[in-house]
PyMOL commands that place a pseudoatom at each C-alpha (Angstrom):
pseudoatom trace, name=CA, resn=MET, resi=1, chain=A, elem=C, hetatm=0, pos=[21.880, -2.081, -8.978]
pseudoatom trace, name=CA, resn=LEU, resi=2, chain=A, elem=C, hetatm=0, pos=[18.837, -2.898, -6.871]
pseudoatom trace, name=CA, resn=PRO, resi=3, chain=A, elem=C, hetatm=0, pos=[15.570, -4.005, -8.531]
pseudoatom trace, name=CA, resn=SER, resi=4, chain=A, elem=C, hetatm=0, pos=[13.899, -0.874, -7.142]
pseudoatom trace, name=CA, resn=THR, resi=5, chain=A, elem=C, hetatm=0, pos=[16.168, 1.347, -9.262]
pseudoatom trace, name=CA, resn=SER, resi=6, chain=A, elem=C, hetatm=0, pos=[14.816, -0.004, -12.541]
pseudoatom trace, name=CA, resn=LEU, resi=7, chain=A, elem=C, hetatm=0, pos=[11.283, -0.010, -11.130]
pseudoatom trace, name=CA, resn=ALA, resi=8, chain=A, elem=C, hetatm=0, pos=[11.618, 3.680, -10.215]
pseudoatom trace, name=CA, resn=TYR, resi=9, chain=A, elem=C, hetatm=0, pos=[12.712, 4.463, -13.783]
pseudoatom trace, name=CA, resn=ASN, resi=10, chain=A, elem=C, hetatm=0, pos=[9.786, 2.471, -15.144]
pseudoatom trace, name=CA, resn=TYR, resi=11, chain=A, elem=C, hetatm=0, pos=[7.335, 4.199, -12.789]
pseudoatom trace, name=CA, resn=TYR, resi=12, chain=A, elem=C, hetatm=0, pos=[8.680, 7.639, -13.667]
pseudoatom trace, name=CA, resn=ASN, resi=13, chain=A, elem=C, hetatm=0, pos=[8.551, 7.027, -17.423]
pseudoatom trace, name=CA, resn=ASN, resi=14, chain=A, elem=C, hetatm=0, pos=[5.102, 5.422, -17.388]
pseudoatom trace, name=CA, resn=PHE, resi=15, chain=A, elem=C, hetatm=0, pos=[3.452, 7.728, -14.841]
pseudoatom trace, name=CA, resn=PHE, resi=16, chain=A, elem=C, hetatm=0, pos=[5.059, 11.173, -14.634]
pseudoatom trace, name=CA, resn=LYS, resi=17, chain=A, elem=C, hetatm=0, pos=[6.092, 11.483, -18.266]
pseudoatom trace, name=CA, resn=LEU, resi=18, chain=A, elem=C, hetatm=0, pos=[2.574, 10.562, -19.351]
pseudoatom trace, name=CA, resn=LEU, resi=19, chain=A, elem=C, hetatm=0, pos=[0.957, 12.937, -16.860]
pseudoatom trace, name=CA, resn=THR, resi=20, chain=A, elem=C, hetatm=0, pos=[3.048, 15.996, -17.666]
pseudoatom trace, name=CA, resn=PRO, resi=21, chain=A, elem=C, hetatm=0, pos=[1.402, 17.049, -20.965]
pseudoatom trace, name=CA, resn=ALA, resi=22, chain=A, elem=C, hetatm=0, pos=[-2.114, 16.471, -19.619]
pseudoatom trace, name=CA, resn=LEU, resi=23, chain=A, elem=C, hetatm=0, pos=[-1.491, 18.408, -16.409]
pseudoatom trace, name=CA, resn=LEU, resi=24, chain=A, elem=C, hetatm=0, pos=[0.236, 21.337, -18.116]
pseudoatom trace, name=CA, resn=ASN, resi=25, chain=A, elem=C, hetatm=0, pos=[-3.015, 22.190, -19.916]
pseudoatom trace, name=CA, resn=LEU, resi=26, chain=A, elem=C, hetatm=0, pos=[-5.547, 21.038, -17.318]
pseudoatom trace, name=CA, resn=LYS, resi=27, chain=A, elem=C, hetatm=0, pos=[-8.173, 23.692, -16.606]
pseudoatom trace, name=CA, resn=SER, resi=28, chain=A, elem=C, hetatm=0, pos=[-11.117, 21.614, -15.358]
pseudoatom trace, name=CA, resn=ILE, resi=29, chain=A, elem=C, hetatm=0, pos=[-12.260, 18.136, -14.321]
pseudoatom trace, name=CA, resn=PHE, resi=30, chain=A, elem=C, hetatm=0, pos=[-15.693, 16.559, -14.585]
pseudoatom trace, name=CA, resn=VAL, resi=31, chain=A, elem=C, hetatm=0, pos=[-16.907, 15.070, -11.279]
pseudoatom trace, name=CA, resn=ASP, resi=32, chain=A, elem=C, hetatm=0, pos=[-20.309, 13.401, -11.132]
pseudoatom trace, name=CA, resn=GLY, resi=33, chain=A, elem=C, hetatm=0, pos=[-21.317, 15.182, -14.327]
pseudoatom trace, name=CA, resn=GLN, resi=34, chain=A, elem=C, hetatm=0, pos=[-20.284, 18.575, -12.954]
pseudoatom trace, name=CA, resn=LYS, resi=35, chain=A, elem=C, hetatm=0, pos=[-17.432, 20.626, -14.423]
pseudoatom trace, name=CA, resn=ILE, resi=36, chain=A, elem=C, hetatm=0, pos=[-15.010, 21.776, -11.699]
pseudoatom trace, name=CA, resn=ASN, resi=37, chain=A, elem=C, hetatm=0, pos=[-12.371, 24.401, -12.493]
pseudoatom trace, name=CA, resn=VAL, resi=38, chain=A, elem=C, hetatm=0, pos=[-8.857, 23.494, -11.364]
pseudoatom trace, name=CA, resn=ASN, resi=39, chain=A, elem=C, hetatm=0, pos=[-6.889, 26.253, -9.618]
pseudoatom trace, name=CA, resn=SER, resi=40, chain=A, elem=C, hetatm=0, pos=[-3.884, 24.175, -8.555]
pseudoatom trace, name=CA, resn=ILE, resi=41, chain=A, elem=C, hetatm=0, pos=[-2.425, 20.732, -9.087]
pseudoatom trace, name=CA, resn=LYS, resi=42, chain=A, elem=C, hetatm=0, pos=[-0.481, 18.544, -6.670]
pseudoatom trace, name=CA, resn=ILE, resi=43, chain=A, elem=C, hetatm=0, pos=[0.784, 14.995, -6.798]
pseudoatom trace, name=CA, resn=GLN, resi=44, chain=A, elem=C, hetatm=0, pos=[1.447, 12.935, -3.680]
pseudoatom trace, name=CA, resn=ILE, resi=45, chain=A, elem=C, hetatm=0, pos=[3.225, 9.634, -3.990]
pseudoatom trace, name=CA, resn=ILE, resi=46, chain=A, elem=C, hetatm=0, pos=[2.317, 7.627, -0.907]
pseudoatom trace, name=CA, resn=ILE, resi=47, chain=A, elem=C, hetatm=0, pos=[4.781, 5.050, 0.407]
pseudoatom trace, name=CA, resn=PRO, resi=48, chain=A, elem=C, hetatm=0, pos=[3.423, 2.793, 3.147]
pseudoatom trace, name=CA, resn=GLU, resi=49, chain=A, elem=C, hetatm=0, pos=[5.816, 2.744, 6.103]
pseudoatom trace, name=CA, resn=ASN, resi=50, chain=A, elem=C, hetatm=0, pos=[5.255, -0.990, 6.553]
pseudoatom trace, name=CA, resn=CYS, resi=51, chain=A, elem=C, hetatm=0, pos=[7.044, -2.640, 3.635]
pseudoatom trace, name=CA, resn=ASN, resi=52, chain=A, elem=C, hetatm=0, pos=[5.695, -6.018, 4.764]
pseudoatom trace, name=CA, resn=ALA, resi=53, chain=A, elem=C, hetatm=0, pos=[2.048, -5.011, 4.334]
pseudoatom trace, name=CA, resn=ASP, resi=54, chain=A, elem=C, hetatm=0, pos=[0.036, -6.194, 1.337]
pseudoatom trace, name=CA, resn=TRP, resi=55, chain=A, elem=C, hetatm=0, pos=[0.258, -2.946, -0.618]
pseudoatom trace, name=CA, resn=GLY, resi=56, chain=A, elem=C, hetatm=0, pos=[-2.755, -3.767, -2.795]
pseudoatom trace, name=CA, resn=ILE, resi=57, chain=A, elem=C, hetatm=0, pos=[-5.078, -4.098, 0.201]
pseudoatom trace, name=CA, resn=TRP, resi=58, chain=A, elem=C, hetatm=0, pos=[-3.373, -1.165, 1.951]
pseudoatom trace, name=CA, resn=ALA, resi=59, chain=A, elem=C, hetatm=0, pos=[-3.898, 1.041, -1.122]
pseudoatom trace, name=CA, resn=SER, resi=60, chain=A, elem=C, hetatm=0, pos=[-7.582, 0.081, -1.410]
pseudoatom trace, name=CA, resn=GLN, resi=61, chain=A, elem=C, hetatm=0, pos=[-8.147, 1.003, 2.225]
pseudoatom trace, name=CA, resn=PHE, resi=62, chain=A, elem=C, hetatm=0, pos=[-6.213, 4.269, 1.838]
pseudoatom trace, name=CA, resn=TYR, resi=63, chain=A, elem=C, hetatm=0, pos=[-8.239, 5.346, -1.200]
pseudoatom trace, name=CA, resn=LEU, resi=64, chain=A, elem=C, hetatm=0, pos=[-11.496, 4.426, 0.532]
pseudoatom trace, name=CA, resn=TYR, resi=65, chain=A, elem=C, hetatm=0, pos=[-10.658, 6.178, 3.819]
pseudoatom trace, name=CA, resn=ASN, resi=66, chain=A, elem=C, hetatm=0, pos=[-9.509, 9.345, 2.037]
pseudoatom trace, name=CA, resn=LYS, resi=67, chain=A, elem=C, hetatm=0, pos=[-12.606, 9.370, -0.223]
pseudoatom trace, name=CA, resn=CYS, resi=68, chain=A, elem=C, hetatm=0, pos=[-10.558, 9.338, -3.385]
pseudoatom trace, name=CA, resn=GLY, resi=69, chain=A, elem=C, hetatm=0, pos=[-12.204, 9.761, -6.709]
pseudoatom trace, name=CA, resn=ASN, resi=70, chain=A, elem=C, hetatm=0, pos=[-11.038, 8.246, -9.958]
pseudoatom trace, name=CA, resn=THR, resi=71, chain=A, elem=C, hetatm=0, pos=[-10.819, 10.133, -13.223]
pseudoatom trace, name=CA, resn=TYR, resi=72, chain=A, elem=C, hetatm=0, pos=[-9.390, 9.573, -16.664]
pseudoatom trace, name=CA, resn=LEU, resi=73, chain=A, elem=C, hetatm=0, pos=[-7.075, 12.059, -18.279]
pseudoatom trace, name=CA, resn=GLY, resi=74, chain=A, elem=C, hetatm=0, pos=[-7.139, 12.018, -22.065]
pseudoatom trace, name=CA, resn=LEU, resi=75, chain=A, elem=C, hetatm=0, pos=[-3.668, 11.104, -23.261]
pseudoatom trace, name=CA, resn=ASN, resi=76, chain=A, elem=C, hetatm=0, pos=[-2.328, 9.684, -26.483]
pseudoatom trace, name=CA, resn=PRO, resi=77, chain=A, elem=C, hetatm=0, pos=[-2.461, 6.809, -27.240]
pseudoatom trace, name=CA, resn=ARG, resi=78, chain=A, elem=C, hetatm=0, pos=[-4.805, 5.937, -24.322]
pseudoatom trace, name=CA, resn=ASN, resi=79, chain=A, elem=C, hetatm=0, pos=[-6.692, 7.451, -21.425]
pseudoatom trace, name=CA, resn=PHE, resi=80, chain=A, elem=C, hetatm=0, pos=[-4.842, 7.474, -18.129]
pseudoatom trace, name=CA, resn=SER, resi=81, chain=A, elem=C, hetatm=0, pos=[-6.589, 6.723, -14.830]
pseudoatom trace, name=CA, resn=VAL, resi=82, chain=A, elem=C, hetatm=0, pos=[-5.614, 8.628, -11.662]
pseudoatom trace, name=CA, resn=LYS, resi=83, chain=A, elem=C, hetatm=0, pos=[-6.899, 8.731, -8.099]
pseudoatom trace, name=CA, resn=TYR, resi=84, chain=A, elem=C, hetatm=0, pos=[-7.432, 12.124, -6.496]
pseudoatom trace, name=CA, resn=ILE, resi=85, chain=A, elem=C, hetatm=0, pos=[-8.643, 13.584, -3.203]
pseudoatom trace, name=CA, resn=LYS, resi=86, chain=A, elem=C, hetatm=0, pos=[-12.230, 14.443, -4.049]
pseudoatom trace, name=CA, resn=ASN, resi=87, chain=A, elem=C, hetatm=0, pos=[-12.802, 16.912, -1.176]
pseudoatom trace, name=CA, resn=ASN, resi=88, chain=A, elem=C, hetatm=0, pos=[-9.773, 18.999, -2.193]
pseudoatom trace, name=CA, resn=LEU, resi=89, chain=A, elem=C, hetatm=0, pos=[-11.161, 19.373, -5.702]
pseudoatom trace, name=CA, resn=LEU, resi=90, chain=A, elem=C, hetatm=0, pos=[-14.720, 20.148, -4.620]
pseudoatom trace, name=CA, resn=ASN, resi=91, chain=A, elem=C, hetatm=0, pos=[-13.814, 22.527, -1.770]
pseudoatom trace, name=CA, resn=ASN, resi=92, chain=A, elem=C, hetatm=0, pos=[-10.562, 24.198, -2.891]
pseudoatom trace, name=CA, resn=HIS, resi=93, chain=A, elem=C, hetatm=0, pos=[-10.413, 23.460, -6.626]
pseudoatom trace, name=CA, resn=GLU, resi=94, chain=A, elem=C, hetatm=0, pos=[-7.109, 21.705, -5.937]
pseudoatom trace, name=CA, resn=PHE, resi=95, chain=A, elem=C, hetatm=0, pos=[-6.581, 18.628, -8.088]
pseudoatom trace, name=CA, resn=LYS, resi=96, chain=A, elem=C, hetatm=0, pos=[-4.474, 16.467, -5.757]
pseudoatom trace, name=CA, resn=ILE, resi=97, chain=A, elem=C, hetatm=0, pos=[-3.472, 13.219, -7.399]
pseudoatom trace, name=CA, resn=VAL, resi=98, chain=A, elem=C, hetatm=0, pos=[-2.480, 10.450, -4.994]
pseudoatom trace, name=CA, resn=ASP, resi=99, chain=A, elem=C, hetatm=0, pos=[-0.720, 7.276, -5.998]
pseudoatom trace, name=CA, resn=ILE, resi=100, chain=A, elem=C, hetatm=0, pos=[0.675, 4.275, -4.172]
pseudoatom trace, name=CA, resn=PRO, resi=101, chain=A, elem=C, hetatm=0, pos=[3.249, 2.708, -6.505]
pseudoatom trace, name=CA, resn=GLN, resi=102, chain=A, elem=C, hetatm=0, pos=[2.242, -0.926, -6.762]
pseudoatom trace, name=CA, resn=ILE, resi=103, chain=A, elem=C, hetatm=0, pos=[5.194, -1.464, -9.088]
pseudoatom trace, name=CA, resn=LEU, resi=104, chain=A, elem=C, hetatm=0, pos=[7.419, -1.779, -6.007]
pseudoatom trace, name=CA, resn=ASN, resi=105, chain=A, elem=C, hetatm=0, pos=[5.802, -5.150, -5.313]
pseudoatom trace, name=CA, resn=GLY, resi=106, chain=A, elem=C, hetatm=0, pos=[8.043, -6.511, -8.087]
pseudoatom trace, name=CA, resn=SER, resi=107, chain=A, elem=C, hetatm=0, pos=[11.036, -5.644, -5.944]
pseudoatom trace, name=CA, resn=PHE, resi=108, chain=A, elem=C, hetatm=0, pos=[9.524, -7.396, -2.929]
pseudoatom trace, name=CA, resn=TRP, resi=109, chain=A, elem=C, hetatm=0, pos=[8.865, -10.541, -4.966]
pseudoatom trace, name=CA, resn=ALA, resi=110, chain=A, elem=C, hetatm=0, pos=[12.460, -10.558, -6.213]
pseudoatom trace, name=CA, resn=ILE, resi=111, chain=A, elem=C, hetatm=0, pos=[13.764, -10.238, -2.658]
pseudoatom trace, name=CA, resn=GLU, resi=112, chain=A, elem=C, hetatm=0, pos=[11.506, -13.038, -1.432]
pseudoatom trace, name=CA, resn=ALA, resi=113, chain=A, elem=C, hetatm=0, pos=[12.769, -15.267, -4.260]
pseudoatom trace, name=CA, resn=VAL, resi=114, chain=A, elem=C, hetatm=0, pos=[16.413, -14.630, -3.370]
pseudoatom trace, name=CA, resn=VAL, resi=115, chain=A, elem=C, hetatm=0, pos=[16.251, -14.382, 0.421]
pseudoatom trace, name=CA, resn=GLY, resi=116, chain=A, elem=C, hetatm=0, pos=[13.382, -16.781, 0.984]
pseudoatom trace, name=CA, resn=LYS, resi=117, chain=A, elem=C, hetatm=0, pos=[10.092, -16.138, 2.720]
pseudoatom trace, name=CA, resn=ASP, resi=118, chain=A, elem=C, hetatm=0, pos=[8.951, -17.747, 5.914]
pseudoatom trace, name=CA, resn=TYR, resi=119, chain=A, elem=C, hetatm=0, pos=[5.217, -18.259, 5.553]
pseudoatom trace, name=CA, resn=ILE, resi=120, chain=A, elem=C, hetatm=0, pos=[4.720, -17.858, 9.283]
pseudoatom trace, name=CA, resn=GLY, resi=121, chain=A, elem=C, hetatm=0, pos=[6.133, -14.329, 9.099]
pseudoatom trace, name=CA, resn=ASN, resi=122, chain=A, elem=C, hetatm=0, pos=[8.930, -12.169, 7.752]
pseudoatom trace, name=CA, resn=HIS, resi=123, chain=A, elem=C, hetatm=0, pos=[12.369, -12.561, 9.238]
pseudoatom trace, name=CA, resn=ASP, resi=124, chain=A, elem=C, hetatm=0, pos=[14.691, -9.605, 9.866]
pseudoatom trace, name=CA, resn=LEU, resi=125, chain=A, elem=C, hetatm=0, pos=[16.804, -10.101, 6.737]
pseudoatom trace, name=CA, resn=LEU, resi=126, chain=A, elem=C, hetatm=0, pos=[13.722, -10.046, 4.509]
pseudoatom trace, name=CA, resn=SER, resi=127, chain=A, elem=C, hetatm=0, pos=[12.215, -7.033, 6.290]
pseudoatom trace, name=CA, resn=ASP, resi=128, chain=A, elem=C, hetatm=0, pos=[15.493, -5.100, 6.119]
pseudoatom trace, name=CA, resn=ALA, resi=129, chain=A, elem=C, hetatm=0, pos=[15.899, -5.882, 2.416]
pseudoatom trace, name=CA, resn=LYS, resi=130, chain=A, elem=C, hetatm=0, pos=[12.360, -4.643, 1.676]
pseudoatom trace, name=CA, resn=LYS, resi=131, chain=A, elem=C, hetatm=0, pos=[13.015, -1.417, 3.615]
pseudoatom trace, name=CA, resn=LYS, resi=132, chain=A, elem=C, hetatm=0, pos=[16.224, -0.916, 1.646]
pseudoatom trace, name=CA, resn=GLU, resi=133, chain=A, elem=C, hetatm=0, pos=[14.284, -1.352, -1.598]
pseudoatom trace, name=CA, resn=CYS, resi=134, chain=A, elem=C, hetatm=0, pos=[11.685, 1.226, -0.486]
pseudoatom trace, name=CA, resn=LEU, resi=135, chain=A, elem=C, hetatm=0, pos=[14.381, 3.753, 0.434]
pseudoatom trace, name=CA, resn=ASN, resi=136, chain=A, elem=C, hetatm=0, pos=[16.230, 3.203, -2.842]
pseudoatom trace, name=CA, resn=PHE, resi=137, chain=A, elem=C, hetatm=0, pos=[12.996, 3.521, -4.856]
pseudoatom trace, name=CA, resn=VAL, resi=138, chain=A, elem=C, hetatm=0, pos=[12.182, 6.848, -3.177]
pseudoatom trace, name=CA, resn=LYS, resi=139, chain=A, elem=C, hetatm=0, pos=[15.727, 8.176, -3.606]
pseudoatom trace, name=CA, resn=THR, resi=140, chain=A, elem=C, hetatm=0, pos=[15.847, 7.209, -7.288]
pseudoatom trace, name=CA, resn=LEU, resi=141, chain=A, elem=C, hetatm=0, pos=[12.365, 8.580, -7.947]
pseudoatom trace, name=CA, resn=ASN, resi=142, chain=A, elem=C, hetatm=0, pos=[13.226, 11.876, -6.232]
pseudoatom trace, name=CA, resn=ASN, resi=143, chain=A, elem=C, hetatm=0, pos=[16.292, 12.229, -8.458]
pseudoatom trace, name=CA, resn=LEU, resi=144, chain=A, elem=C, hetatm=0, pos=[14.225, 11.566, -11.581]
pseudoatom trace, name=CA, resn=ILE, resi=145, chain=A, elem=C, hetatm=0, pos=[11.484, 14.004, -10.536]
pseudoatom trace, name=CA, resn=LYS, resi=146, chain=A, elem=C, hetatm=0, pos=[14.077, 16.764, -10.099]
pseudoatom trace, name=CA, resn=GLU, resi=147, chain=A, elem=C, hetatm=0, pos=[14.849, 16.464, -13.823]
pseudoatom trace, name=CA, resn=ASN, resi=148, chain=A, elem=C, hetatm=0, pos=[11.357, 17.784, -14.687]
pseudoatom trace, name=CA, resn=PRO, resi=149, chain=A, elem=C, hetatm=0, pos=[10.863, 21.293, -13.187]
pseudoatom trace, name=CA, resn=PHE, resi=150, chain=A, elem=C, hetatm=0, pos=[7.075, 21.206, -13.612]
pseudoatom trace, name=CA, resn=ILE, resi=151, chain=A, elem=C, hetatm=0, pos=[6.640, 17.805, -11.959]
pseudoatom trace, name=CA, resn=ASP, resi=152, chain=A, elem=C, hetatm=0, pos=[9.195, 18.711, -9.279]
pseudoatom trace, name=CA, resn=SER, resi=153, chain=A, elem=C, hetatm=0, pos=[7.209, 21.829, -8.363]
pseudoatom trace, name=CA, resn=ILE, resi=154, chain=A, elem=C, hetatm=0, pos=[3.952, 19.927, -7.767]
pseudoatom trace, name=CA, resn=THR, resi=155, chain=A, elem=C, hetatm=0, pos=[5.111, 16.548, -6.412]
pseudoatom trace, name=CA, resn=GLU, resi=156, chain=A, elem=C, hetatm=0, pos=[5.973, 15.234, -2.983]
pseudoatom trace, name=CA, resn=ILE, resi=157, chain=A, elem=C, hetatm=0, pos=[6.733, 11.717, -1.849]
pseudoatom trace, name=CA, resn=ILE, resi=158, chain=A, elem=C, hetatm=0, pos=[5.553, 10.942, 1.656]
pseudoatom trace, name=CA, resn=THR, resi=159, chain=A, elem=C, hetatm=0, pos=[5.770, 7.919, 3.892]
pseudoatom trace, name=CA, resn=VAL, resi=160, chain=A, elem=C, hetatm=0, pos=[2.530, 7.149, 5.704]
pseudoatom trace, name=CA, resn=SER, resi=161, chain=A, elem=C, hetatm=0, pos=[2.277, 4.911, 8.773]
pseudoatom trace, name=CA, resn=ASP, resi=162, chain=A, elem=C, hetatm=0, pos=[-1.270, 3.690, 8.170]
pseudoatom trace, name=CA, resn=TYR, resi=163, chain=A, elem=C, hetatm=0, pos=[-3.950, 3.953, 5.523]
pseudoatom trace, name=CA, resn=ASN, resi=164, chain=A, elem=C, hetatm=0, pos=[-6.247, 6.100, 7.643]
pseudoatom trace, name=CA, resn=SER, resi=165, chain=A, elem=C, hetatm=0, pos=[-3.933, 9.116, 7.509]
pseudoatom trace, name=CA, resn=LYS, resi=166, chain=A, elem=C, hetatm=0, pos=[-5.864, 12.093, 6.164]
pseudoatom trace, name=CA, resn=MET, resi=167, chain=A, elem=C, hetatm=0, pos=[-4.352, 13.705, 3.106]
for i in range(1, 167): cmd.bond("trace and resi %d" % i, "trace and resi %d" % (i + 1))
show_as sticks, trace
zoom trace
């Protein structure tokens, strides 16, 4: 079993399973003190095409470029923070959650520990192993999402070549 398999299970159980009850009953969101009715909900899981990129920096740039807002959904036992495409909510009343799964970095670190990392750059074996982890993570996550009809109906996983892709 690849590290990305267990990370996909962890991500699914700690993201989608927590979101489901909150999204099932979501009627409105407060943005800048204004109550916005929600007509539809979508979730996009964004996977950077470049597995060698620093996903933390890449994600920050993606959220900034796409003018993502941040909101907290009230869940037990804690509030849950999500990023969303602000223009979709304001213009179309579509609550589109976007997430770049930083948990996959754990897989990359494990690969670097086993394969070794050249600090001048990534060699082919390391790059290929990271791509394999990304593909396995997506495949496993897709299989898990299919088990929840509600989440399956509103979720898509997309690979994006650069952070300035408009969502």
